[in-house]
C-alpha positions in Angstrom: 75.4 -33.8 78.4 75.0 -30.1 77.9 77.9 -28.4 76.1 79.7 -31.7 75.4 82.6 -31.3 72.9 82.7 -33.1 69.6 84.7 -36.3 69.8 86.9 -37.7 67.0 88.4 -41.1 67.8 91.6 -42.4 66.2 91.2 -46.2 66.4 93.5 -49.0 65.3 96.0 -51.7 66.2 99.1 -50.8 68.3 101.7 -49.4 66.0 99.3 -48.4 63.2 100.0 -44.6 63.5 97.1 -43.4 65.6 99.3 -41.1 67.7 101.2 -39.8 64.6 97.9 -38.9 62.9 96.5 -37.3 66.1 99.6 -35.1 66.6 99.7 -34.1 62.9 96.0 -33.2 63.0 96.0 -31.1 66.3 98.0 -28.1 65.0 95.6 -27.6 62.1 92.6 -27.6 64.5 94.4 -25.2 66.9 95.3 -22.9 64.0 91.7 -22.4 63.1 90.8 -21.4 66.6 89.4 -24.7 68.0 90.0 -25.6 71.7 91.7 -29.0 71.4 92.2 -31.7 74.0 93.5 -35.2 73.8 92.5 -38.3 75.7 94.4 -41.5 75.5 93.0 -44.9 76.7 95.4 -47.5 77.8 94.6 -51.1 78.6 97.4 -51.4 81.1 98.5 -49.5 84.2 100.5 -46.3 83.7 102.7 -43.9 85.7 101.6 -40.3 85.9 105.1 -39.1 85.0 105.5 -39.8 81.3 109.0 -40.2 79.9 109.9 -38.3 76.8 108.8 -40.1 73.6 105.6 -41.6 75.1 102.3 -40.7 73.4 101.3 -38.1 75.9 104.7 -36.3 75.5 104.0 -36.2 71.8 100.6 -34.6 72.5 102.3 -31.9 74.6 104.9 -31.4 71.8 102.0 -30.8 69.4 100.9 -28.0 71.7 97.7 -29.7 72.8 96.9 -27.8 76.0 94.6 -30.4 77.7 95.7 -34.0 77.9 94.1 -37.0 79.7 95.2 -40.6 80.1 92.6 -43.2 81.3 92.8 -46.9 82.1 90.5 -49.3 83.8 91.8 -48.2 87.2 92.9 -44.6 87.0 92.7 -41.2 85.2 95.2 -38.4 85.0 94.8 -35.0 83.4 97.1 -32.1 82.7 96.3 -28.6 81.3 98.4 -25.7 80.2 96.9 -22.5 81.7 97.8 -19.3 79.9 98.5 -16.6 80.8 98.6 -17.3 84.6 97.7 -20.2 86.8 94.3 -20.3 88.5 94.1 -19.6 92.2 94.1 -22.5 94.7 90.4 -22.0 95.4 89.6 -21.9 91.7 91.7 -25.1 91.1 90.0 -26.9 93.9 86.5 -25.9 92.6 87.3 -26.8 89.0 89.0 -30.2 89.5 88.1 -31.6 92.9 84.3 -31.1 93.2 83.8 -34.7 94.2 86.2 -34.4 97.2 85.2 -33.5 100.7 88.7 -32.3 101.5 91.7 -31.4 99.3 95.2 -31.9 100.8 97.6 -29.3 99.3 101.3 -29.2 99.2 103.0 -25.9 98.5 101.0 -22.7 97.6 102.9 -20.8 100.3 101.9 -17.5 98.8 98.2 -18.3 99.1 
């Protein structure tokens, strides 16, 4: 793929420290000006609202601005967007290109 990012995988058994190593590495990469994202694979199902203390919450605490979680059946993604949020039209174009229709709740000022 054109313009694909480099990928560094933290692989190991459950409880081996993968998340700790990832969240300790990310601030160093951010500090040197790299655009950092994190993607977590899970073998089970997951809820999109992550309670504090879960791996993805730790990614956010490490100031990683783009975080994805993927399993065999679903994918979710969150992104911090400084300094202001993209418009509804820009958001629909960036993230929902494969949809024929996007149903929106809110955005009453747009």
